[in-house]
Structures are given as C-alpha cells and as structure tokens.
C-alpha positions as CSV (number, residue, x, y, z in Angstrom):
1,X,41.1,-52.0,-275.5
2,X,43.5,-49.8,-277.6
3,X,43.4,-46.1,-277.1
4,X,44.8,-43.3,-279.3
5,X,46.5,-40.1,-278.2
6,X,45.3,-36.8,-279.7
7,X,48.4,-36.6,-281.9
8,X,47.8,-40.1,-283.3
9,X,44.1,-39.3,-283.9
10,X,45.0,-36.2,-285.7
11,X,47.5,-37.9,-288.0
12,X,45.2,-40.8,-288.7
13,X,42.3,-38.5,-289.6
14,X,44.7,-36.5,-291.9
15,X,45.8,-39.7,-293.7
16,X,42.1,-40.9,-294.0
17,X,41.1,-37.6,-295.6
18,X,43.7,-38.3,-298.3
19,X,42.4,-41.7,-299.3
20,X,40.3,-41.9,-302.4
21,X,38.1,-44.7,-301.2
22,X,35.9,-43.3,-298.5
23,X,34.8,-46.8,-297.4
24,X,38.3,-47.5,-296.2
25,X,38.2,-45.0,-293.3
26,X,38.4,-47.6,-290.7
27,X,41.9,-48.3,-289.3
28,X,42.8,-51.9,-288.8
29,X,45.4,-52.5,-286.0
30,X,47.0,-55.9,-285.7
31,X,49.5,-57.4,-283.3
32,X,51.3,-60.7,-283.1
33,X,54.2,-62.2,-281.3
34,X,57.3,-62.8,-283.3
35,X,60.7,-63.8,-281.9
36,X,59.4,-63.0,-278.4
37,X,58.2,-59.5,-279.0
38,X,55.0,-57.9,-280.2
39,X,55.0,-56.8,-283.9
40,X,52.4,-54.3,-285.0
41,X,50.7,-53.5,-288.2
42,X,48.0,-51.1,-289.3
43,X,46.3,-49.8,-292.4
44,X,42.9,-48.7,-293.7
45,X,40.5,-51.6,-294.3
46,X,36.9,-52.7,-294.4
47,X,35.2,-54.3,-291.4
48,X,35.2,-58.2,-291.3
49,X,33.1,-60.6,-289.4
50,X,34.2,-61.0,-285.7
51,X,36.2,-57.7,-285.7
52,X,36.1,-55.6,-282.6
53,X,35.0,-52.1,-283.6
54,X,36.2,-49.3,-281.4
55,X,35.3,-45.6,-281.7
56,X,38.5,-43.9,-280.6
57,X,37.8,-40.2,-280.7
58,X,36.5,-40.0,-284.3
59,X,38.7,-42.9,-285.6
60,X,37.0,-46.2,-286.1
61,X,39.5,-49.0,-285.1
62,X,39.1,-52.6,-286.3
63,X,40.8,-55.3,-284.3
64,X,40.7,-59.0,-285.3
65,X,40.1,-61.6,-282.6
66,X,43.7,-62.8,-282.6
67,X,45.0,-59.3,-281.8
68,X,42.6,-58.3,-279.0
69,X,44.5,-59.7,-276.1
70,X,47.8,-58.3,-277.3
71,X,46.4,-54.8,-277.7
72,X,44.4,-54.7,-274.5
73,X,45.5,-51.7,-272.5
74,X,47.8,-50.4,-275.3
75,X,48.1,-46.8,-276.5
76,X,49.0,-45.7,-280.0
77,X,50.9,-42.4,-280.2
78,X,52.4,-40.2,-282.9
79,X,55.7,-38.8,-281.7
80,X,58.8,-37.0,-283.0
81,X,61.7,-39.5,-282.5
82,X,64.3,-37.2,-283.9
83,X,64.1,-33.6,-285.1
84,X,61.7,-33.7,-288.1
85,X,61.2,-37.5,-287.9
86,X,57.7,-38.5,-286.7
87,X,56.4,-42.0,-286.3
88,X,53.6,-44.0,-284.8
89,X,54.6,-45.9,-281.6
90,X,52.7,-48.4,-279.5
91,X,53.0,-48.1,-275.7
92,X,51.9,-51.6,-274.6
93,X,51.9,-53.1,-271.1
94,X,51.7,-56.5,-272.7
95,X,54.9,-56.2,-274.6
96,X,57.7,-58.3,-273.0
C-alpha cells in the first residue's frame, strides 16, 4: 500500500493541526488514470464504507477501492523542487 516519507508525514501532521474540524484528520489519497498517466488527489476527509484505512506513521490514510491498485507500492514525499518551493510528489512504480 501507500507509504509516506518522514518529510511528508511531518507536513501532513502540520496541516492537520491547523484544521478547525478535528474529525477531518484522515487524509484521503486518490489516483486515477487520465490521458495515459496517473493523476493524484488528496485532502482531509471522513472515512467512507469500503475505504482502506492505513496507519502511516501517525497519519491515517483513506484509500477508496478504485485507487487501491494504482497506489500499491507508491510513496508520497514532500520535497524542495526549487529553492524555497516545496511540493508533495508521488513516487509510483505503477505510473507509466
């Protein structure tokens, strides 16, 4: 299943601490194929029926059934792409 780097975990926990609704401290991660490549989405959400729930080092991840296969073996990282410009990136062996 999806794993998080320590940098991604730290940033997600920091963002979760700033949300006013404590019930939304689960991070939903989604993936779909669009124009031959995997497109990702993520945001704080409530758990739904049939979600996979993954404890990733203090972050609870929610993954819908349709995203499971695409996210299998993937890693979410938080990196500095350019000086002062940080972004989440997915490293995914399933991405064509």
